[in-house]
mmCIF file of the C-alpha atoms, coordinates in Angstrom:
data_MODEL
# 
_entry.id   MODEL 
# 
loop_
_atom_site.group_PDB 
_atom_site.id 
_atom_site.type_symbol 
_atom_site.label_atom_id 
_atom_site.label_alt_id 
_atom_site.label_comp_id 
_atom_site.label_asym_id 
_atom_site.label_entity_id 
_atom_site.label_seq_id 
_atom_site.pdbx_PDB_ins_code 
_atom_site.Cartn_x 
_atom_site.Cartn_y 
_atom_site.Cartn_z 
_atom_site.occupancy 
_atom_site.B_iso_or_equiv 
_atom_site.pdbx_formal_charge 
_atom_site.auth_seq_id 
_atom_site.auth_comp_id 
_atom_site.auth_asym_id 
_atom_site.auth_atom_id 
_atom_site.pdbx_PDB_model_num 
ATOM 1   C CA . MET A 1 1   ? 92.881  81.118  124.762 1.00 0.00 ? 1   MET A CA 1 
ATOM 2   C CA . LYS A 1 2   ? 92.622  83.857  122.042 1.00 0.00 ? 2   LYS A CA 1 
ATOM 3   C CA . ASN A 1 3   ? 93.849  86.485  124.536 1.00 0.00 ? 3   ASN A CA 1 
ATOM 4   C CA . LEU A 1 4   ? 96.809  84.319  125.482 1.00 0.00 ? 4   LEU A CA 1 
ATOM 5   C CA . LEU A 1 5   ? 97.774  83.988  121.843 1.00 0.00 ? 5   LEU A CA 1 
ATOM 6   C CA . ILE A 1 6   ? 97.615  87.798  121.370 1.00 0.00 ? 6   ILE A CA 1 
ATOM 7   C CA . VAL A 1 7   ? 99.731  88.389  124.460 1.00 0.00 ? 7   VAL A CA 1 
ATOM 8   C CA . LEU A 1 8   ? 102.337 85.849  123.218 1.00 0.00 ? 8   LEU A CA 1 
ATOM 9   C CA . LEU A 1 9   ? 102.403 87.560  119.821 1.00 0.00 ? 9   LEU A CA 1 
ATOM 10  C CA . ILE A 1 10  ? 102.918 90.902  121.399 1.00 0.00 ? 10  ILE A CA 1 
ATOM 11  C CA . ILE A 1 11  ? 105.700 89.707  123.679 1.00 0.00 ? 11  ILE A CA 1 
ATOM 12  C CA . THR A 1 12  ? 107.391 88.088  120.625 1.00 0.00 ? 12  THR A CA 1 
ATOM 13  C CA . PHE A 1 13  ? 107.332 91.296  118.619 1.00 0.00 ? 13  PHE A CA 1 
ATOM 14  C CA . VAL A 1 14  ? 108.572 93.457  121.534 1.00 0.00 ? 14  VAL A CA 1 
ATOM 15  C CA . SER A 1 15  ? 111.389 91.118  122.397 1.00 0.00 ? 15  SER A CA 1 
ATOM 16  C CA . CYS A 1 16  ? 112.540 91.085  118.741 1.00 0.00 ? 16  CYS A CA 1 
ATOM 17  C CA . GLY A 1 17  ? 112.853 94.863  118.691 1.00 0.00 ? 17  GLY A CA 1 
ATOM 18  C CA . THR A 1 18  ? 115.859 97.007  119.353 1.00 0.00 ? 18  THR A CA 1 
ATOM 19  C CA . SER A 1 19  ? 116.604 97.454  122.971 1.00 0.00 ? 19  SER A CA 1 
ATOM 20  C CA . LYS A 1 20  ? 116.458 100.813 124.717 1.00 0.00 ? 20  LYS A CA 1 
ATOM 21  C CA . THR A 1 21  ? 120.239 100.879 125.240 1.00 0.00 ? 21  THR A CA 1 
ATOM 22  C CA . VAL A 1 22  ? 120.994 100.283 121.562 1.00 0.00 ? 22  VAL A CA 1 
ATOM 23  C CA . ARG A 1 23  ? 118.450 102.940 120.589 1.00 0.00 ? 23  ARG A CA 1 
ATOM 24  C CA . GLN A 1 24  ? 120.146 105.381 122.859 1.00 0.00 ? 24  GLN A CA 1 
ATOM 25  C CA . ALA A 1 25  ? 123.594 104.482 121.449 1.00 0.00 ? 25  ALA A CA 1 
ATOM 26  C CA . ASN A 1 26  ? 122.286 104.892 117.952 1.00 0.00 ? 26  ASN A CA 1 
ATOM 27  C CA . LYS A 1 27  ? 121.024 108.413 118.885 1.00 0.00 ? 27  LYS A CA 1 
ATOM 28  C CA . THR A 1 28  ? 124.482 109.282 120.246 1.00 0.00 ? 28  THR A CA 1 
ATOM 29  C CA . ILE A 1 29  ? 126.515 107.741 117.359 1.00 0.00 ? 29  ILE A CA 1 
ATOM 30  C CA . LYS A 1 30  ? 124.355 109.494 114.711 1.00 0.00 ? 30  LYS A CA 1 
ATOM 31  C CA . GLY A 1 31  ? 126.053 112.290 112.812 1.00 0.00 ? 31  GLY A CA 1 
ATOM 32  C CA . ASN A 1 32  ? 129.501 113.361 111.975 1.00 0.00 ? 32  ASN A CA 1 
ATOM 33  C CA . TRP A 1 33  ? 132.716 112.354 113.755 1.00 0.00 ? 33  TRP A CA 1 
ATOM 34  C CA . THR A 1 34  ? 136.466 112.848 113.224 1.00 0.00 ? 34  THR A CA 1 
ATOM 35  C CA . LEU A 1 35  ? 138.832 110.019 113.771 1.00 0.00 ? 35  LEU A CA 1 
ATOM 36  C CA . THR A 1 36  ? 141.596 111.851 115.790 1.00 0.00 ? 36  THR A CA 1 
ATOM 37  C CA . SER A 1 37  ? 143.984 109.089 116.670 1.00 0.00 ? 37  SER A CA 1 
ATOM 38  C CA . VAL A 1 38  ? 144.843 105.374 116.148 1.00 0.00 ? 38  VAL A CA 1 
ATOM 39  C CA . SER A 1 39  ? 147.066 103.578 118.663 1.00 0.00 ? 39  SER A CA 1 
ATOM 40  C CA . TYR A 1 40  ? 148.123 99.997  119.363 1.00 0.00 ? 40  TYR A CA 1 
ATOM 41  C CA . ASN A 1 41  ? 148.536 98.013  122.603 1.00 0.00 ? 41  ASN A CA 1 
ATOM 42  C CA . LYS A 1 42  ? 152.129 97.134  121.854 1.00 0.00 ? 42  LYS A CA 1 
ATOM 43  C CA . SER A 1 43  ? 154.955 99.555  121.276 1.00 0.00 ? 43  SER A CA 1 
ATOM 44  C CA . GLY A 1 44  ? 156.903 99.491  118.031 1.00 0.00 ? 44  GLY A CA 1 
ATOM 45  C CA . THR A 1 45  ? 156.430 100.433 114.420 1.00 0.00 ? 45  THR A CA 1 
ATOM 46  C CA . TYR A 1 46  ? 153.757 98.461  112.558 1.00 0.00 ? 46  TYR A CA 1 
ATOM 47  C CA . ASN A 1 47  ? 152.627 98.649  108.958 1.00 0.00 ? 47  ASN A CA 1 
ATOM 48  C CA . VAL A 1 48  ? 148.825 98.281  109.598 1.00 0.00 ? 48  VAL A CA 1 
ATOM 49  C CA . THR A 1 49  ? 146.247 98.759  106.875 1.00 0.00 ? 49  THR A CA 1 
ATOM 50  C CA . LEU A 1 50  ? 142.946 99.550  108.589 1.00 0.00 ? 50  LEU A CA 1 
ATOM 51  C CA . LEU A 1 51  ? 139.695 98.178  107.127 1.00 0.00 ? 51  LEU A CA 1 
ATOM 52  C CA . ASN A 1 52  ? 141.683 96.868  104.173 1.00 0.00 ? 52  ASN A CA 1 
ATOM 53  C CA . ASP A 1 53  ? 141.974 100.394 102.952 1.00 0.00 ? 53  ASP A CA 1 
ATOM 54  C CA . VAL A 1 54  ? 144.792 102.683 104.051 1.00 0.00 ? 54  VAL A CA 1 
ATOM 55  C CA . SER A 1 55  ? 147.417 103.174 106.812 1.00 0.00 ? 55  SER A CA 1 
ATOM 56  C CA . LYS A 1 56  ? 146.939 104.648 110.303 1.00 0.00 ? 56  LYS A CA 1 
ATOM 57  C CA . ALA A 1 57  ? 148.369 107.951 109.154 1.00 0.00 ? 57  ALA A CA 1 
ATOM 58  C CA . CYS A 1 58  ? 145.814 108.212 106.418 1.00 0.00 ? 58  CYS A CA 1 
ATOM 59  C CA . PHE A 1 59  ? 142.946 107.409 108.716 1.00 0.00 ? 59  PHE A CA 1 
ATOM 60  C CA . GLU A 1 60  ? 143.873 110.048 111.321 1.00 0.00 ? 60  GLU A CA 1 
ATOM 61  C CA . GLY A 1 61  ? 141.826 113.092 110.631 1.00 0.00 ? 61  GLY A CA 1 
ATOM 62  C CA . SER A 1 62  ? 139.320 111.247 108.474 1.00 0.00 ? 62  SER A CA 1 
ATOM 63  C CA . ALA A 1 63  ? 135.671 112.453 108.598 1.00 0.00 ? 63  ALA A CA 1 
ATOM 64  C CA . TRP A 1 64  ? 132.952 109.916 109.411 1.00 0.00 ? 64  TRP A CA 1 
ATOM 65  C CA . GLN A 1 65  ? 129.146 110.040 109.165 1.00 0.00 ? 65  GLN A CA 1 
ATOM 66  C CA . PHE A 1 66  ? 126.800 107.478 110.710 1.00 0.00 ? 66  PHE A CA 1 
ATOM 67  C CA . VAL A 1 67  ? 123.131 107.055 109.712 1.00 0.00 ? 67  VAL A CA 1 
ATOM 68  C CA . PRO A 1 68  ? 121.725 104.534 112.204 1.00 0.00 ? 68  PRO A CA 1 
ATOM 69  C CA . ASN A 1 69  ? 118.169 104.450 110.918 1.00 0.00 ? 69  ASN A CA 1 
ATOM 70  C CA . ASN A 1 70  ? 119.447 102.448 107.948 1.00 0.00 ? 70  ASN A CA 1 
ATOM 71  C CA . ASN A 1 71  ? 122.778 101.366 109.316 1.00 0.00 ? 71  ASN A CA 1 
ATOM 72  C CA . THR A 1 72  ? 124.863 103.020 106.712 1.00 0.00 ? 72  THR A CA 1 
ATOM 73  C CA . GLY A 1 73  ? 127.739 105.500 106.808 1.00 0.00 ? 73  GLY A CA 1 
ATOM 74  C CA . THR A 1 74  ? 130.652 107.141 105.011 1.00 0.00 ? 74  THR A CA 1 
ATOM 75  C CA . TYR A 1 75  ? 134.114 108.145 105.877 1.00 0.00 ? 75  TYR A CA 1 
ATOM 76  C CA . ALA A 1 76  ? 136.346 110.428 103.974 1.00 0.00 ? 76  ALA A CA 1 
ATOM 77  C CA . ILE A 1 77  ? 140.149 110.222 103.859 1.00 0.00 ? 77  ILE A CA 1 
ATOM 78  C CA . ASN A 1 78  ? 141.426 113.805 103.820 1.00 0.00 ? 78  ASN A CA 1 
ATOM 79  C CA . ASN A 1 79  ? 145.189 113.273 103.986 1.00 0.00 ? 79  ASN A CA 1 
ATOM 80  C CA . THR A 1 80  ? 146.494 114.325 100.593 1.00 0.00 ? 80  THR A CA 1 
ATOM 81  C CA . GLU A 1 81  ? 149.424 111.939 100.835 1.00 0.00 ? 81  GLU A CA 1 
ATOM 82  C CA . CYS A 1 82  ? 146.848 109.032 100.734 1.00 0.00 ? 82  CYS A CA 1 
ATOM 83  C CA . ALA A 1 83  ? 144.158 107.858 98.361  1.00 0.00 ? 83  ALA A CA 1 
ATOM 84  C CA . THR A 1 84  ? 141.590 110.513 99.316  1.00 0.00 ? 84  THR A CA 1 
ATOM 85  C CA . GLY A 1 85  ? 137.877 110.414 98.830  1.00 0.00 ? 85  GLY A CA 1 
ATOM 86  C CA . ASP A 1 86  ? 134.700 108.996 100.307 1.00 0.00 ? 86  ASP A CA 1 
ATOM 87  C CA . ARG A 1 87  ? 134.183 105.427 101.412 1.00 0.00 ? 87  ARG A CA 1 
ATOM 88  C CA . TYR A 1 88  ? 130.914 103.805 102.139 1.00 0.00 ? 88  TYR A CA 1 
ATOM 89  C CA . PHE A 1 89  ? 129.885 101.161 104.688 1.00 0.00 ? 89  PHE A CA 1 
ATOM 90  C CA . ASN A 1 90  ? 127.028 99.307  106.357 1.00 0.00 ? 90  ASN A CA 1 
ATOM 91  C CA . PHE A 1 91  ? 127.117 98.486  110.023 1.00 0.00 ? 91  PHE A CA 1 
ATOM 92  C CA . THR A 1 92  ? 125.293 95.912  111.998 1.00 0.00 ? 92  THR A CA 1 
ATOM 93  C CA . ILE A 1 93  ? 124.940 96.346  115.772 1.00 0.00 ? 93  ILE A CA 1 
ATOM 94  C CA . GLN A 1 94  ? 125.156 93.427  118.137 1.00 0.00 ? 94  GLN A CA 1 
ATOM 95  C CA . GLU A 1 95  ? 124.351 94.375  121.828 1.00 0.00 ? 95  GLU A CA 1 
ATOM 96  C CA . VAL A 1 96  ? 126.866 93.175  124.370 1.00 0.00 ? 96  VAL A CA 1 
ATOM 97  C CA . ASP A 1 97  ? 126.265 94.886  127.642 1.00 0.00 ? 97  ASP A CA 1 
ATOM 98  C CA . ALA A 1 98  ? 122.759 96.101  128.587 1.00 0.00 ? 98  ALA A CA 1 
ATOM 99  C CA . GLN A 1 99  ? 124.197 98.069  131.576 1.00 0.00 ? 99  GLN A CA 1 
ATOM 100 C CA . THR A 1 100 ? 126.385 100.368 129.414 1.00 0.00 ? 100 THR A CA 1 
ATOM 101 C CA . GLY A 1 101 ? 124.635 99.974  126.047 1.00 0.00 ? 101 GLY A CA 1 
ATOM 102 C CA . LEU A 1 102 ? 128.051 99.408  124.405 1.00 0.00 ? 102 LEU A CA 1 
ATOM 103 C CA . TYR A 1 103 ? 128.256 96.730  121.796 1.00 0.00 ? 103 TYR A CA 1 
ATOM 104 C CA . ASP A 1 104 ? 130.201 95.047  119.166 1.00 0.00 ? 104 ASP A CA 1 
ATOM 105 C CA . PHE A 1 105 ? 129.317 95.838  115.548 1.00 0.00 ? 105 PHE A CA 1 
ATOM 106 C CA . LEU A 1 106 ? 130.193 94.595  112.150 1.00 0.00 ? 106 LEU A CA 1 
ATOM 107 C CA . LEU A 1 107 ? 131.374 97.243  109.736 1.00 0.00 ? 107 LEU A CA 1 
ATOM 108 C CA . LYS A 1 108 ? 131.178 96.133  106.072 1.00 0.00 ? 108 LYS A CA 1 
ATOM 109 C CA . PRO A 1 109 ? 132.736 98.268  103.334 1.00 0.00 ? 109 PRO A CA 1 
ATOM 110 C CA . THR A 1 110 ? 130.413 98.802  100.335 1.00 0.00 ? 110 THR A CA 1 
ATOM 111 C CA . ASN A 1 111 ? 130.206 100.733 97.149  1.00 0.00 ? 111 ASN A CA 1 
ATOM 112 C CA . GLU A 1 112 ? 128.192 103.995 96.773  1.00 0.00 ? 112 GLU A CA 1 
ATOM 113 C CA . LYS A 1 113 ? 125.018 101.985 96.278  1.00 0.00 ? 113 LYS A CA 1 
ATOM 114 C CA . GLY A 1 114 ? 125.450 99.987  99.485  1.00 0.00 ? 114 GLY A CA 1 
ATOM 115 C CA . LYS A 1 115 ? 126.596 96.790  97.776  1.00 0.00 ? 115 LYS A CA 1 
ATOM 116 C CA . SER A 1 116 ? 129.562 94.853  99.323  1.00 0.00 ? 116 SER A CA 1 
ATOM 117 C CA . GLU A 1 117 ? 132.001 93.765  96.583  1.00 0.00 ? 117 GLU A CA 1 
ATOM 118 C CA . ALA A 1 118 ? 134.131 91.576  98.822  1.00 0.00 ? 118 ALA A CA 1 
ATOM 119 C CA . ASN A 1 119 ? 131.307 90.532  101.185 1.00 0.00 ? 119 ASN A CA 1 
ATOM 120 C CA . GLN A 1 120 ? 133.835 90.965  104.038 1.00 0.00 ? 120 GLN A CA 1 
ATOM 121 C CA . GLY A 1 121 ? 133.356 92.907  107.303 1.00 0.00 ? 121 GLY A CA 1 
ATOM 122 C CA . PHE A 1 122 ? 135.297 93.836  110.337 1.00 0.00 ? 122 PHE A CA 1 
ATOM 123 C CA . ARG A 1 123 ? 134.219 93.116  113.926 1.00 0.00 ? 123 ARG A CA 1 
ATOM 124 C CA . ILE A 1 124 ? 134.793 96.194  116.113 1.00 0.00 ? 124 ILE A CA 1 
ATOM 125 C CA . LYS A 1 125 ? 134.139 96.769  119.737 1.00 0.00 ? 125 LYS A CA 1 
ATOM 126 C CA . LEU A 1 126 ? 132.598 99.940  120.850 1.00 0.00 ? 126 LEU A CA 1 
ATOM 127 C CA . LYS A 1 127 ? 134.594 100.770 124.085 1.00 0.00 ? 127 LYS A CA 1 
ATOM 128 C CA . ALA A 1 128 ? 133.255 104.152 124.904 1.00 0.00 ? 128 ALA A CA 1 
ATOM 129 C CA . LEU A 1 129 ? 130.507 106.379 123.608 1.00 0.00 ? 129 LEU A CA 1 
ATOM 130 C CA . SER A 1 130 ? 129.327 109.816 124.808 1.00 0.00 ? 130 SER A CA 1 
ATOM 131 C CA . GLU A 1 131 ? 128.268 113.134 123.343 1.00 0.00 ? 131 GLU A CA 1 
ATOM 132 C CA . THR A 1 132 ? 131.944 114.260 123.235 1.00 0.00 ? 132 THR A CA 1 
ATOM 133 C CA . SER A 1 133 ? 133.865 111.134 122.303 1.00 0.00 ? 133 SER A CA 1 
ATOM 134 C CA . MET A 1 134 ? 133.778 107.679 120.897 1.00 0.00 ? 134 MET A CA 1 
ATOM 135 C CA . GLN A 1 135 ? 136.402 104.862 121.104 1.00 0.00 ? 135 GLN A CA 1 
ATOM 136 C CA . TRP A 1 136 ? 136.624 101.663 119.100 1.00 0.00 ? 136 TRP A CA 1 
ATOM 137 C CA . GLU A 1 137 ? 138.876 98.568  119.601 1.00 0.00 ? 137 GLU A CA 1 
ATOM 138 C CA . GLN A 1 138 ? 139.622 96.018  116.940 1.00 0.00 ? 138 GLN A CA 1 
ATOM 139 C CA . THR A 1 139 ? 141.594 92.923  117.960 1.00 0.00 ? 139 THR A CA 1 
ATOM 140 C CA . VAL A 1 140 ? 143.554 91.012  115.352 1.00 0.00 ? 140 VAL A CA 1 
ATOM 141 C CA . MET A 1 141 ? 146.256 88.360  115.683 1.00 0.00 ? 141 MET A CA 1 
ATOM 142 C CA . LEU A 1 142 ? 149.879 89.208  115.259 1.00 0.00 ? 142 LEU A CA 1 
ATOM 143 C CA . ASP A 1 143 ? 152.592 86.564  115.598 1.00 0.00 ? 143 ASP A CA 1 
ATOM 144 C CA . GLY A 1 144 ? 150.011 84.366  117.377 1.00 0.00 ? 144 GLY A CA 1 
ATOM 145 C CA . ALA A 1 145 ? 149.112 86.954  119.965 1.00 0.00 ? 145 ALA A CA 1 
ATOM 146 C CA . PRO A 1 146 ? 146.149 89.468  120.284 1.00 0.00 ? 146 PRO A CA 1 
ATOM 147 C CA . PHE A 1 147 ? 147.062 92.912  118.824 1.00 0.00 ? 147 PHE A CA 1 
ATOM 148 C CA . VAL A 1 148 ? 144.601 95.666  119.775 1.00 0.00 ? 148 VAL A CA 1 
ATOM 149 C CA . ILE A 1 149 ? 143.981 98.675  117.553 1.00 0.00 ? 149 ILE A CA 1 
ATOM 150 C CA . THR A 1 150 ? 142.276 101.547 119.278 1.00 0.00 ? 150 THR A CA 1 
ATOM 151 C CA . MET A 1 151 ? 140.619 104.387 117.274 1.00 0.00 ? 151 MET A CA 1 
ATOM 152 C CA . ASN A 1 152 ? 139.442 107.518 119.023 1.00 0.00 ? 152 ASN A CA 1 
ATOM 153 C CA . PHE A 1 153 ? 136.802 109.919 117.577 1.00 0.00 ? 153 PHE A CA 1 
ATOM 154 C CA . ILE A 1 154 ? 135.412 113.305 118.491 1.00 0.00 ? 154 ILE A CA 1 
ATOM 155 C CA . PRO A 1 155 ? 132.171 114.806 117.037 1.00 0.00 ? 155 PRO A CA 1 
ATOM 156 C CA . GLN A 1 156 ? 132.534 117.310 114.243 1.00 0.00 ? 156 GLN A CA 1 
# 
């Protein structure tokens, strides 16, 4: 009986841990990335503010850093026609597909000390991740229909 209890405890701890696919994705996402382009699934001109921060034009060329061991990161807006500087965020990973290891995550803007002033986050789908590129998709509603924002990154 005692051995059964120990085995059950071990299974519980192992099953609560991060899966191998998420650990591998964390290893790949770790480091510095550049947001190269932002596109939409519908043609036209849209005035979109990404992450309640700045426009698409301001985000393109921004420098991102991910630190998966504590789920934090920063991004720096470099476009001098925009409000430049570092921004901070926390991200929480939620595994979606064990075959690909790709997942949705919640990105929550914070201050420099990691505190969220608005306690608001953004759900983003990791669509592709490799050593040479990363792609995110965020779906929002526009005029009652899904509007997909795609963000493409390359490592720095």
